[in-house]
C-alpha positions as CSV (number, residue, x, y, z in Angstrom):
1,M,4.9,13.2,-18.4
2,S,1.4,12.2,-19.7
3,Q,-0.6,9.5,-17.8
4,M,-0.2,7.2,-20.7
5,E,3.6,7.5,-20.5
6,K,3.5,6.8,-16.8
7,K,1.7,3.5,-17.5
8,A,4.1,2.6,-20.4
9,G,6.7,0.8,-18.3
10,L,9.9,3.0,-18.7
11,L,13.3,1.6,-19.1
12,R,15.5,4.6,-18.2
13,R,15.3,8.4,-18.2
14,T,17.4,10.2,-20.6
15,S,18.2,13.9,-20.5
16,S,15.4,16.3,-19.5
17,S,15.0,17.4,-23.1
18,K,14.2,13.9,-24.4
19,K,11.3,11.6,-23.9
20,P,11.8,8.5,-21.7
21,L,12.3,5.3,-23.6
22,K,9.5,2.8,-23.9
23,E,9.5,-0.9,-23.5
24,K,9.6,-2.8,-26.7
25,V,6.2,-4.4,-26.0
26,V,4.6,-0.9,-25.6
27,L,6.1,0.1,-29.0
28,M,4.6,-3.0,-30.4
29,Y,1.2,-2.1,-29.0
30,D,1.6,1.4,-30.5
31,D,2.0,-0.4,-33.9
32,I,-1.2,-2.4,-33.4
33,F,-3.0,0.9,-32.7
34,S,-1.8,2.5,-35.8
35,K,-3.7,2.2,-39.1
36,E,-1.0,-0.1,-40.8
37,D,-0.8,-3.8,-40.5
38,P,1.9,-4.3,-37.8
39,A,3.1,-7.4,-39.5
40,K,3.6,-5.7,-42.9
41,N,7.2,-4.7,-42.2
42,N,7.9,-7.4,-39.7
43,P,6.6,-10.9,-40.6
44,R,7.7,-12.2,-37.1
45,F,5.7,-9.5,-35.3
46,W,3.1,-11.7,-33.7
47,D,5.7,-14.4,-32.7
48,E,7.8,-11.7,-31.0
49,L,4.7,-10.0,-29.3
50,F,3.8,-13.2,-27.4
51,L,7.4,-13.8,-26.2
52,M,7.3,-10.4,-24.3
53,K,5.8,-9.7,-20.9
54,V,2.3,-8.2,-21.3
55,N,1.8,-4.6,-20.2
56,L,-1.8,-5.0,-19.1
57,E,-2.3,-1.4,-17.9
58,Y,-0.9,0.2,-21.1
59,L,-2.9,-2.1,-23.4
60,E,-6.2,-1.5,-21.5
61,S,-5.6,2.2,-21.4
62,K,-5.0,2.4,-25.2
63,L,-8.3,0.6,-25.8
64,E,-10.1,2.9,-23.4
65,C,-8.7,6.0,-25.1
66,L,-9.9,5.1,-28.6
67,D,-12.7,7.2,-30.0
68,G,-15.4,6.0,-32.5
69,D,-13.4,6.9,-35.7
70,E,-10.2,5.4,-34.4
71,V,-12.0,2.2,-33.6
72,Q,-13.1,1.8,-37.2
73,Q,-9.6,2.6,-38.5
74,I,-7.8,0.0,-36.4
75,Q,-10.5,-2.6,-36.1
76,D,-8.7,-5.0,-38.4
77,N,-5.6,-4.8,-36.2
78,I,-7.6,-5.6,-33.0
79,N,-9.4,-8.5,-34.8
80,S,-5.9,-9.7,-35.8
81,L,-4.6,-9.4,-32.2
82,F,-7.6,-11.5,-30.9
83,H,-7.1,-14.1,-33.6
84,H,-3.3,-14.4,-32.9
85,C,-4.0,-14.6,-29.1
86,V,-6.2,-17.7,-29.8
87,Q,-3.6,-19.2,-32.1
88,A,-0.8,-18.6,-29.6
89,M,-2.8,-20.6,-27.0
90,E,-1.8,-23.8,-29.1
91,E,1.9,-23.0,-28.9
92,E,4.2,-25.5,-27.1
93,H,6.1,-22.5,-25.7
94,Q,4.2,-21.9,-22.4
95,I,5.3,-18.3,-22.1
96,K,3.4,-17.5,-25.3
97,V,0.3,-19.2,-23.9
98,V,0.5,-17.2,-20.7
99,N,0.9,-13.9,-22.6
100,A,-1.9,-14.8,-25.0
101,L,-4.3,-15.5,-22.1
102,Q,-3.3,-12.2,-20.3
103,T,-3.6,-10.2,-23.5
104,L,-7.1,-11.6,-24.1
105,C,-8.1,-10.5,-20.6
106,A,-6.9,-7.0,-21.3
107,L,-8.8,-7.0,-24.6
108,F,-12.0,-8.1,-23.1
109,R,-11.8,-5.6,-20.3
110,G,-10.5,-2.7,-22.3
111,V,-13.0,-3.0,-25.1
112,H,-16.0,-3.3,-22.6
113,Q,-14.7,-0.4,-20.5
114,K,-14.5,1.8,-23.5
115,N,-17.9,0.8,-25.0
116,K,-20.2,0.5,-22.1
117,S,-23.0,2.0,-24.1
118,A,-22.3,0.0,-27.3
119,S,-24.4,-3.0,-28.2
120,G,-23.1,-6.5,-27.7
121,F,-22.8,-6.9,-31.5
122,D,-20.6,-3.8,-31.9
123,I,-18.3,-5.2,-29.2
124,I,-18.1,-8.6,-30.8
125,N,-17.4,-6.9,-34.2
126,M,-14.6,-4.7,-32.7
127,L,-13.0,-7.7,-31.0
128,M,-13.3,-10.5,-33.6
129,G,-15.2,-9.3,-36.5
130,F,-18.8,-10.3,-36.5
131,D,-18.4,-12.7,-39.6
132,K,-15.6,-14.6,-37.9
133,A,-16.8,-14.4,-34.3
134,E,-18.4,-17.8,-34.1
135,Q,-15.3,-19.6,-35.3
136,R,-13.0,-17.5,-33.2
137,M,-15.0,-18.1,-30.0
138,K,-15.3,-21.9,-30.9
139,E,-11.5,-22.0,-31.2
140,L,-11.0,-20.1,-27.9
141,I,-13.4,-22.3,-25.8
142,E,-11.9,-25.4,-27.3
143,R,-8.4,-24.4,-26.4
144,L,-9.5,-23.3,-22.8
145,D,-11.3,-26.6,-22.5
146,S,-8.1,-28.4,-23.6
147,L,-5.9,-26.5,-21.2
148,L,-8.3,-27.0,-18.3
149,C,-8.7,-30.8,-18.8
150,G,-5.1,-31.5,-19.7
151,D,-2.1,-32.5,-17.6
152,G,-0.4,-29.1,-17.9
153,S,0.6,-26.5,-15.4
154,E,-1.8,-25.7,-12.5
155,S,-0.9,-22.0,-12.9
156,L,-1.9,-22.1,-16.5
157,K,-5.3,-23.7,-15.6
158,S,-5.8,-21.1,-13.0
159,L,-5.1,-18.4,-15.5
160,C,-7.7,-20.0,-17.9
161,L,-10.4,-19.8,-15.2
162,K,-9.4,-16.1,-14.5
163,L,-9.9,-15.4,-18.2
164,L,-13.3,-17.0,-18.1
165,L,-14.3,-15.1,-15.0
166,C,-13.1,-11.9,-16.6
167,L,-15.1,-12.6,-19.8
168,V,-18.3,-13.4,-17.8
169,T,-18.1,-10.3,-15.6
170,V,-17.0,-7.6,-18.0
171,T,-20.6,-6.2,-18.1
172,D,-22.4,-5.2,-14.9
173,N,-25.4,-7.3,-16.0
174,I,-24.1,-10.6,-17.3
175,S,-27.3,-11.2,-19.3
176,Q,-26.3,-8.2,-21.5
177,N,-22.9,-9.8,-22.3
178,T,-23.7,-11.1,-25.9
179,I,-20.3,-12.8,-26.1
180,L,-21.6,-15.3,-23.6
181,E,-23.9,-16.7,-26.3
182,Y,-20.8,-18.4,-27.7
183,V,-20.0,-19.8,-24.3
184,M,-23.5,-21.3,-24.2
185,I,-23.1,-22.9,-27.7
186,N,-19.5,-24.1,-26.9
187,S,-19.9,-25.5,-23.4
188,I,-17.2,-25.3,-20.8
189,F,-19.4,-27.3,-18.4
190,E,-17.6,-30.6,-18.6
191,A,-14.3,-29.0,-17.9
192,I,-15.7,-27.4,-14.8
193,L,-17.0,-30.8,-13.7
194,Q,-13.7,-32.4,-14.2
195,I,-12.1,-29.9,-12.0
196,L,-14.5,-30.5,-9.2
197,S,-14.4,-34.3,-9.4
198,D,-10.6,-34.5,-9.1
199,V,-9.2,-34.0,-5.6
200,S,-6.0,-32.2,-6.8
201,S,-7.5,-29.8,-9.3
202,R,-10.4,-29.1,-6.9
203,G,-7.9,-28.0,-4.3
204,Q,-6.2,-25.6,-6.8
205,H,-9.2,-24.3,-8.8
206,G,-12.4,-25.5,-7.2
207,Y,-13.5,-22.1,-5.8
208,D,-13.1,-20.3,-9.2
209,A,-14.8,-23.2,-11.0
210,V,-17.8,-23.1,-8.7
211,V,-18.2,-19.3,-8.9
212,L,-17.8,-19.5,-12.7
213,L,-20.6,-22.2,-12.9
214,A,-22.9,-20.2,-10.6
215,L,-22.6,-17.1,-12.9
216,L,-23.0,-19.0,-16.2
217,V,-26.2,-20.7,-14.8
218,N,-27.6,-17.2,-14.4
219,Y,-27.0,-16.0,-17.9
220,R,-30.4,-15.1,-19.4
221,K,-32.0,-17.8,-17.3
222,Y,-35.5,-16.2,-17.5
223,E,-35.3,-15.4,-21.2
224,S,-34.1,-18.6,-23.0
225,V,-33.0,-22.2,-22.3
226,N,-29.7,-22.0,-20.5
227,P,-27.7,-25.3,-21.2
228,Y,-25.8,-24.9,-18.0
229,I,-29.1,-25.1,-16.0
230,V,-30.2,-28.2,-18.0
231,K,-26.8,-29.9,-17.5
232,L,-26.4,-29.0,-13.8
233,S,-29.9,-30.4,-13.1
234,I,-29.1,-33.8,-14.3
235,V,-25.6,-34.3,-12.9
236,D,-25.6,-37.6,-10.9
237,D,-21.9,-38.4,-10.8
238,E,-21.1,-38.7,-7.0
239,P,-17.4,-37.6,-7.0
240,T,-18.5,-34.4,-8.9
241,L,-21.3,-33.5,-6.6
242,D,-19.2,-34.4,-3.6
243,G,-16.4,-32.1,-5.1
244,M,-18.9,-29.2,-5.5
245,G,-20.1,-29.7,-1.9
246,M,-16.5,-29.8,-0.6
247,V,-15.6,-26.5,-2.3
248,V,-18.7,-24.8,-0.8
249,H,-18.2,-26.4,2.5
250,Q,-14.5,-25.2,2.7
251,A,-15.4,-21.7,1.7
252,L,-18.1,-21.4,4.3
253,T,-15.8,-23.0,6.9
254,E,-13.0,-20.5,6.1
255,Y,-15.5,-17.6,6.6
256,N,-16.7,-19.1,9.9
257,R,-13.0,-19.5,11.0
258,Q,-12.1,-15.9,10.1
259,Y,-15.3,-14.7,11.9
260,K,-14.4,-16.6,15.0
261,E,-10.8,-15.3,15.0
262,K,-12.0,-11.7,14.8
263,E,-14.6,-12.3,17.4
264,E,-12.0,-13.7,19.8
265,E,-9.7,-10.7,19.0
266,N,-12.3,-8.2,19.9
267,Q,-13.2,-10.1,23.1
268,G,-9.7,-10.0,24.5
269,G,-7.4,-7.5,26.1
270,F,-8.2,-3.8,26.4
271,F,-11.6,-4.1,24.5
272,S,-12.8,-6.6,27.0
273,T,-12.0,-4.4,29.9
274,L,-13.5,-1.3,28.2
275,S,-16.7,-3.2,27.3
276,S,-17.1,-4.4,30.8
277,M,-16.8,-0.8,32.1
278,V,-19.4,0.8,29.8
279,G,-21.8,-2.1,29.3
280,S,-22.9,-3.7,26.1
281,M,-23.2,-0.6,23.9
282,F,-19.9,-1.4,22.1
283,I,-20.5,-5.2,21.8
284,A,-23.1,-4.8,19.2
285,D,-20.9,-2.4,17.2
286,A,-18.0,-4.9,17.3
287,D,-20.1,-7.7,16.1
288,E,-21.6,-5.6,13.3
289,K,-18.0,-5.0,12.0
290,L,-17.3,-8.8,12.2
291,S,-20.0,-9.7,9.7
292,V,-19.8,-6.8,7.3
293,Q,-18.5,-8.8,4.3
294,T,-20.3,-11.8,3.1
295,N,-19.7,-14.4,0.3
296,E,-22.8,-14.2,-1.9
297,A,-21.0,-15.9,-4.8
298,I,-20.5,-19.2,-3.0
299,L,-24.0,-18.9,-1.4
300,L,-25.4,-18.5,-5.0
301,A,-23.5,-21.7,-6.1
302,L,-25.0,-23.6,-3.1
303,Y,-28.5,-22.3,-3.9
304,E,-28.2,-23.3,-7.6
305,A,-27.0,-26.8,-6.6
306,V,-29.7,-27.4,-4.1
307,H,-32.5,-25.8,-6.2
308,L,-31.6,-27.4,-9.5
309,N,-30.1,-30.8,-8.6
310,R,-32.1,-33.1,-6.3
311,N,-29.0,-35.5,-6.2
312,F,-27.1,-32.7,-4.4
313,I,-29.4,-33.0,-1.4
314,T,-27.4,-36.1,-0.4
315,V,-24.2,-34.2,-0.3
316,L,-25.6,-31.8,2.4
317,A,-25.8,-34.8,4.9
318,Q,-22.5,-36.5,4.2
319,S,-20.6,-36.7,7.4
320,H,-16.9,-36.2,7.8
321,P,-14.7,-35.2,10.8
322,E,-15.3,-31.6,11.7
323,I,-12.3,-29.3,11.2
324,D,-11.6,-27.5,14.4
325,I,-11.6,-24.0,13.1
326,A,-10.4,-22.6,16.4
327,T,-7.3,-24.7,16.7
328,G,-6.8,-26.5,13.5
329,S,-3.6,-26.0,11.6
330,V,-5.1,-24.2,8.7
331,T,-3.0,-21.8,6.7
332,P,-5.2,-19.0,5.3
333,T,-4.8,-18.2,1.6
334,P,-2.7,-15.0,1.3
335,T,-5.0,-12.2,0.4
336,T,-4.6,-8.5,-0.2
337,P,-5.5,-6.1,2.6
338,T,-8.7,-5.1,0.7
339,T,-10.0,-8.6,0.2
340,P,-13.4,-8.8,2.0
341,L,-13.8,-11.4,4.8
342,G,-14.9,-14.8,3.4
343,T,-14.7,-14.0,-0.3
344,T,-11.4,-15.8,-0.9
345,P,-11.0,-19.4,-1.6
346,P,-10.2,-21.7,1.4
347,S,-6.6,-22.8,2.0
348,L,-5.3,-25.4,-0.3
349,D,-4.3,-27.6,2.6
350,M,-8.0,-27.9,3.6
351,M,-9.2,-28.5,0.0
352,N,-6.6,-31.2,-0.6
353,N,-7.5,-33.3,2.4
354,P,-11.0,-34.6,2.0
355,E,-10.0,-37.6,4.1
356,L,-9.2,-36.2,7.5
357,P,-7.8,-38.3,10.3
358,L,-10.5,-39.6,12.6
359,D,-10.3,-38.2,16.2
360,P,-12.4,-39.8,18.8
361,N,-12.8,-36.3,20.5
362,M,-13.9,-34.6,17.3
363,Q,-17.5,-34.9,16.3
364,T,-18.5,-35.3,12.7
365,C,-19.7,-32.4,10.6
366,N,-21.4,-31.9,7.2
367,L,-22.1,-29.2,4.8
368,L,-25.5,-28.4,6.2
369,I,-24.0,-27.9,9.7
370,T,-21.4,-25.5,8.3
371,F,-24.0,-23.7,6.3
372,L,-26.3,-23.3,9.4
373,K,-23.3,-21.8,11.4
374,Y,-22.6,-19.4,8.5
375,A,-26.2,-18.4,8.3
376,S,-26.3,-17.8,12.0
377,I,-23.5,-15.3,11.5
378,V,-24.8,-13.4,8.4
379,M,-28.4,-13.3,9.7
380,Q,-27.4,-11.6,12.9
381,D,-27.2,-8.1,11.3
382,T,-29.2,-7.2,8.2
383,K,-28.7,-3.5,8.2
384,D,-26.8,-3.1,5.0
385,E,-27.8,-4.5,1.5
386,H,-25.2,-7.1,1.3
387,R,-26.0,-8.7,4.6
388,L,-29.7,-8.5,3.9
389,N,-29.2,-10.3,0.6
390,S,-27.1,-12.9,2.2
391,A,-29.7,-13.5,4.9
392,R,-32.4,-13.7,2.3
393,L,-30.4,-16.2,0.2
394,C,-29.7,-18.3,3.3
395,L,-33.5,-18.4,4.0
396,I,-34.3,-19.3,0.4
397,I,-31.8,-22.2,0.5
398,L,-33.4,-23.4,3.8
399,T,-36.8,-23.1,2.1
400,C,-35.7,-25.4,-0.7
401,I,-34.3,-27.9,1.8
402,A,-37.3,-27.8,4.1
403,E,-39.7,-28.8,1.3
404,D,-37.5,-31.6,-0.1
405,Q,-38.7,-35.1,1.1
406,Y,-35.2,-36.6,1.2
407,A,-33.7,-33.6,3.1
408,D,-36.6,-33.7,5.6
409,A,-35.9,-37.5,6.2
410,F,-32.3,-36.9,7.2
411,L,-33.1,-33.7,9.1
412,H,-35.5,-35.7,11.3
413,D,-33.4,-38.9,11.5
414,D,-33.0,-39.9,15.2
415,N,-29.9,-41.8,14.1
416,M,-28.2,-38.7,12.8
417,N,-27.6,-36.4,15.8
418,F,-25.2,-33.5,15.9
419,R,-24.2,-30.7,18.2
420,V,-24.6,-27.4,16.2
421,N,-23.1,-24.3,17.9
422,L,-24.9,-21.5,16.3
423,H,-23.8,-17.9,16.7
424,R,-26.2,-15.8,18.8
425,M,-26.5,-12.0,18.5
426,P,-25.3,-10.1,21.5
427,M,-28.4,-8.4,23.2
428,R,-28.7,-6.2,26.3
429,H,-31.0,-8.6,28.1
430,R,-28.8,-11.7,27.6
431,K,-25.1,-12.4,27.8
432,K,-23.3,-13.8,24.8
433,V,-22.0,-17.1,26.1
434,V,-20.9,-20.2,24.2
435,D,-22.8,-23.2,25.3
436,K,-20.3,-26.0,25.9
437,S,-23.0,-28.5,26.6
438,I,-25.1,-28.4,23.5
439,P,-27.2,-31.5,23.2
440,S,-26.7,-33.9,20.3
441,R,-30.0,-33.7,18.3
442,P,-31.4,-34.2,14.8
443,L,-30.5,-31.4,12.5
444,V,-34.0,-30.1,12.2
445,C,-33.6,-28.8,15.8
446,A,-30.7,-26.6,14.7
447,I,-32.8,-25.1,11.9
448,L,-35.7,-24.4,14.3
449,D,-33.2,-22.8,16.7
450,L,-32.0,-20.6,13.9
451,M,-35.5,-19.5,13.0
452,V,-36.3,-18.8,16.6
453,E,-33.1,-16.8,17.0
454,F,-33.9,-14.7,14.1
455,I,-37.5,-14.0,15.2
456,V,-36.5,-12.8,18.7
457,T,-33.5,-10.7,17.5
458,H,-35.0,-8.6,14.6
459,M,-38.0,-6.9,16.0
460,M,-36.8,-3.4,15.1
461,K,-37.8,-0.2,13.5
462,D,-36.4,-1.2,10.1
463,F,-38.5,-4.3,10.2
464,P,-37.2,-7.1,7.7
465,M,-40.7,-8.3,6.8
466,D,-39.5,-10.4,3.9
467,L,-37.2,-12.4,6.1
468,Y,-39.8,-12.9,8.8
469,L,-42.3,-14.3,6.2
470,R,-39.6,-16.7,5.0
471,C,-38.7,-17.8,8.6
472,V,-42.3,-18.6,9.5
473,Q,-42.8,-20.5,6.2
474,I,-39.8,-22.6,6.8
475,I,-41.1,-23.6,10.3
476,H,-44.5,-24.4,8.7
477,K,-43.0,-26.7,6.0
478,L,-41.1,-28.6,8.7
479,L,-44.2,-29.0,10.8
480,C,-46.1,-30.2,7.8
481,Y,-43.5,-33.0,7.3
482,Q,-43.7,-33.9,11.0
483,K,-47.5,-34.1,10.9
484,K,-47.5,-36.1,7.7
485,C,-44.9,-38.7,9.0
486,R,-46.0,-38.5,12.7
487,I,-42.6,-37.6,13.8
488,R,-42.5,-36.7,17.5
489,L,-39.6,-34.4,17.7
490,H,-38.1,-33.8,21.2
491,Y,-37.7,-30.1,20.9
492,T,-38.3,-27.1,23.3
493,W,-41.4,-26.0,21.5
494,R,-42.1,-23.5,24.3
495,E,-39.2,-21.3,23.0
496,L,-40.8,-21.3,19.6
497,W,-44.3,-20.4,20.9
498,S,-42.9,-17.7,23.1
499,A,-41.0,-16.2,20.1
500,L,-44.1,-16.2,17.9
501,I,-46.3,-14.6,20.6
502,N,-43.7,-11.9,21.1
503,L,-43.7,-11.3,17.4
504,L,-47.4,-10.8,17.5
505,K,-47.0,-8.4,20.4
506,F,-44.4,-6.4,18.4
507,L,-46.7,-6.2,15.4
508,L,-49.5,-4.8,17.6
509,S,-47.3,-2.3,19.3
510,N,-46.0,-0.9,16.0
511,E,-49.2,-1.2,13.9
512,T,-49.2,2.3,12.6
513,S,-45.5,2.6,11.5
514,L,-45.4,-1.0,10.1
515,L,-48.7,-0.7,8.2
516,A,-47.1,2.3,6.3
517,K,-44.6,-0.1,4.7
518,H,-45.9,-3.7,5.1
519,N,-48.9,-6.0,5.1
520,I,-48.5,-7.1,8.7
521,F,-51.8,-9.1,8.5
522,H,-50.2,-11.6,6.2
523,L,-47.5,-12.3,8.7
524,A,-49.9,-12.3,11.6
525,L,-52.0,-14.9,9.6
526,L,-49.0,-17.2,9.0
527,V,-48.1,-17.0,12.8
528,V,-51.7,-17.7,13.9
529,N,-51.8,-20.6,11.5
530,L,-48.7,-22.0,13.1
531,F,-50.6,-22.2,16.4
532,N,-53.5,-23.7,14.5
533,M,-51.2,-26.4,13.3
534,F,-50.2,-27.2,16.8
535,I,-53.8,-27.0,18.1
536,T,-55.3,-29.2,15.3
537,Y,-52.5,-31.7,14.6
538,G,-50.3,-31.4,17.7
539,D,-51.4,-34.8,19.0
540,T,-49.8,-36.4,15.9
541,F,-46.3,-34.7,16.3
542,L,-45.8,-33.2,19.7
543,P,-43.5,-35.5,21.7
544,T,-45.8,-36.0,24.8
545,S,-49.3,-35.2,26.0
546,N,-47.6,-32.8,28.4
547,S,-46.4,-30.8,25.5
548,Y,-50.0,-30.3,24.2
549,D,-50.9,-29.2,27.7
550,E,-48.0,-26.6,27.7
551,L,-49.3,-25.3,24.4
552,Y,-52.7,-24.5,25.9
553,Y,-51.0,-23.1,28.9
554,E,-48.9,-20.7,26.8
555,I,-52.0,-19.5,24.8
556,V,-54.0,-19.0,28.0
557,R,-51.1,-17.3,29.8
558,M,-50.5,-14.9,26.9
559,H,-54.2,-14.4,26.1
560,Q,-53.9,-10.6,26.3
561,V,-51.8,-10.6,23.1
562,F,-54.4,-12.7,21.2
563,D,-57.2,-10.6,22.5
564,N,-55.5,-7.5,21.4
565,L,-54.8,-9.0,18.0
566,Y,-58.4,-9.9,17.6
567,C,-59.6,-6.4,18.5
568,M,-57.2,-4.9,16.0
569,V,-58.1,-7.2,13.1
570,L,-61.8,-6.9,13.8
571,R,-61.5,-3.1,13.8
572,V,-59.6,-3.1,10.4
573,S,-61.8,-5.8,8.8
574,T,-65.1,-3.9,9.6
575,N,-63.9,-0.6,8.2
576,T,-63.5,0.1,4.5
577,G,-59.9,0.3,3.9
578,H,-56.8,-1.3,2.1
579,W,-56.3,-4.0,4.6
580,K,-59.9,-5.1,5.1
581,E,-59.6,-8.4,3.4
582,A,-56.2,-9.3,4.9
583,A,-57.4,-8.5,8.4
584,S,-60.6,-10.5,7.9
585,K,-58.5,-13.7,7.2
586,V,-56.7,-13.2,10.6
587,T,-60.1,-12.8,12.3
588,H,-61.3,-16.2,10.9
589,A,-57.9,-17.9,11.7
590,L,-58.2,-16.8,15.4
591,V,-61.4,-18.8,16.0
592,N,-59.8,-21.7,17.8
593,V,-57.3,-19.8,19.7
594,R,-60.1,-17.6,21.1
595,A,-62.2,-20.7,21.8
596,I,-59.3,-22.1,23.9
597,I,-59.0,-18.7,25.8
598,N,-62.7,-18.3,26.3
599,H,-63.1,-21.9,27.4
600,F,-60.2,-22.1,29.9
601,N,-60.0,-18.6,31.4
602,P,-63.3,-18.7,33.3
603,K,-62.4,-22.3,34.6
604,I,-59.0,-21.1,35.8
605,E,-60.6,-18.1,37.5
606,S,-63.2,-20.4,39.1
607,Y,-60.6,-22.8,40.3
608,A,-58.6,-19.9,41.9
609,A,-61.7,-18.5,43.6
610,V,-62.9,-21.9,45.0
611,N,-59.5,-22.7,46.3
612,H,-58.8,-19.1,47.5
613,I,-55.6,-18.7,45.6
614,S,-54.6,-15.3,44.3
615,Q,-52.1,-16.5,41.7
616,L,-52.0,-20.2,40.4
617,S,-48.8,-22.0,39.8
618,E,-48.1,-23.3,36.3
619,E,-48.8,-26.9,37.6
620,Q,-52.3,-25.8,39.0
621,V,-53.1,-24.1,35.6
622,L,-52.0,-27.2,33.7
623,E,-54.3,-29.3,36.0
624,V,-57.3,-27.2,35.1
625,V,-56.4,-27.5,31.4
626,R,-56.1,-31.3,31.6
627,S,-59.4,-31.8,33.4
628,N,-61.4,-29.5,31.0
629,Y,-60.4,-30.8,27.5
630,D,-63.6,-32.9,27.1
631,T,-65.9,-29.9,27.1
632,L,-63.8,-27.8,24.6
633,T,-65.2,-27.5,21.2
634,L,-62.9,-26.5,18.2
635,K,-63.6,-26.0,14.5
636,L,-61.8,-28.1,11.9
637,Q,-59.8,-25.7,9.6
638,D,-58.9,-26.8,6.2
639,G,-55.5,-26.5,4.5
640,L,-53.4,-26.0,7.5
641,D,-51.0,-28.7,6.4
642,Q,-50.7,-27.4,2.8
643,F,-48.1,-24.9,1.6
644,E,-47.2,-23.2,-1.7
645,R,-44.0,-24.8,-3.0
646,Y,-41.0,-22.5,-3.7
647,S,-40.7,-21.2,-7.2
648,E,-37.9,-18.8,-8.3
649,Q,-40.0,-17.4,-11.1
650,P,-41.7,-14.9,-11.0
651,K,-41.5,-14.0,-7.3
652,E,-37.7,-14.1,-6.9
653,V,-36.6,-12.8,-10.4
654,A,-35.9,-9.2,-9.3
655,F,-33.9,-10.4,-6.2
656,F,-31.7,-12.8,-8.2
657,K,-31.0,-10.3,-11.1
658,E,-29.8,-7.8,-8.5
659,L,-27.9,-10.4,-6.6
660,V,-26.1,-11.6,-9.7
661,R,-25.2,-8.0,-10.7
662,S,-23.7,-7.4,-7.2
663,I,-21.8,-10.8,-7.4
664,S,-20.5,-10.0,-10.9
665,L,-19.2,-6.5,-9.8
666,N,-17.4,-8.1,-6.9
667,V,-15.9,-10.9,-8.8
668,R,-14.7,-8.4,-11.4
669,K,-13.1,-6.3,-8.7
670,N,-11.4,-9.3,-7.1
671,V,-10.4,-11.3,-10.2
672,S,-7.3,-9.4,-11.0
673,L,-4.6,-10.9,-13.1
674,N,-2.2,-9.9,-10.3
675,T,-3.7,-12.9,-8.4
676,L,-1.3,-14.8,-10.5
677,S,1.7,-12.7,-10.6
678,Q,3.2,-12.2,-14.1
679,D,6.7,-12.5,-12.7
680,V,5.9,-15.8,-11.0
681,L,4.3,-17.2,-14.2
682,L,7.1,-16.1,-16.5
683,K,9.7,-17.5,-14.1
684,E,7.9,-20.9,-14.0
685,F,7.6,-21.2,-17.7
686,S,11.1,-19.8,-18.5
687,S,12.5,-22.7,-16.5
688,I,10.3,-25.2,-18.4
689,S,11.4,-23.7,-21.7
């Protein structure tokens, strides 16, 4: 039996000498793929076709098997099929609407699969006829809009969104999908907003709507004016923005819940015994498996909302009771065994209950806290491309947040304190323990903790330079705000200083191998300038004078690292080489750090000699520091509290193009019409009819 016959959907097998019988719908497809008009001898052909269950595999296979000449010969029939699909979407008979929508999906997929090398205009011509395409697509979008905004079946609305996602992702690069020009002209934007603003429809369809919007925003965004970008940037309707935030929040919460469950599974039973016997070598492997799959689609949606719409910033901070993802009665959405962790919509129970009962023992949460927890998971391991991209996108989102004035205001608000339990990477020199007594602090402390955590856990051979640069820049932007507004944040700054000094130490130790790939002097300059921020402006934002003393203590205590850095950059800047100018900038930036070391070190040594002490205590060193500030001379350095604002174009263009391609491929793979079982749909609408 041929492959095509296997897919044809057989009714029964006759004697071995005869061919098996085909379904009637398959015979009708064969009529469409013949040269004759299928309605010529059967005026009711199209009415009958849409009453029959679609055989998706067969229809797609027939389209894929066509050669160039055959396409020309049957193009009128394919155009006619497309036209009648759009017409059937207006039928009162719901089964016809379902079958029309599914047939359109098969048409879009089959034609694109066959004609990957064809131009967009050829594909439009094959599907609709170029002269009629504008009218056909206008009718299609209007009918989809009507179905999505009407009071009809939720299953039908879901199928409409699946069709739109199928249409958007049929090409690997969505910007090469010429059909989307018609979706730009005939906007579906308002329908998406209506879904997000309504509690019930958001619960059913919010996830698909948000992903669809994120993809449409990225259609030719660098080449022309994209109306979805313009419209998203000016949305100020509170229920709509809240709805978008709720969808993103629940998707990230679901990922965090699944991760926590898997983590607890791996920590129990035999695994726990085994790992205690052989040490920590398996722990890292286990955690690596926990965070393999990420949800870049929902992260992209969050990024576009934060980046394009200033009103969305308020959604990040809106508090509501935290869902206990460890014990909460949340029923996960059924998924296939191959569905990646965190890439499915959250459960409908969670989505339909924005107003959760208040529990005095349950602290409030918000989208930003959930995002920080998510980021702390995906940023643990950046060894594969997906996790690296997710970590980069998390840091880009945090960059946009860190330079937004309103966001900074609530991040630093002393009246908005939260306990944020970030995930920490298992490392051989520290045990992975869950801190039950996390202090309640302003949210900026959690962001700083996340940055410090990343800095100390990714000093490795395959050094993620881009992520380190972003981390340090985020810290700098937060410090600039604190300096500008004179906010004295009660934070354990010593942990940050220690992490930064260890980073410099790592760069020095691996100079040769790192320089083969990266400009380490740029990163070193940013780190040194963070210290310069503390030295020059610390008196305006460090919480106490004692904090300022501790800064000097850390610089003096770790002076060897700064001395070695100065020797290295001096050597490179005095030679003629590629890094001469970059190293020279670090040399100049070190002037105040070296002045502190050269001023206090002799005084500390003198104090030890006079008092016959071989090793001074921390308090004794601090006493020397406090009593010798007056004679210290520092140079005023310009521009320390200035930074370059984030701009997607041109620096991030390549990253986002590749990211959207990856998301599109993943959505295409997961948006299967089997998500809405044909049998279930037909049963639902048969009972209605």
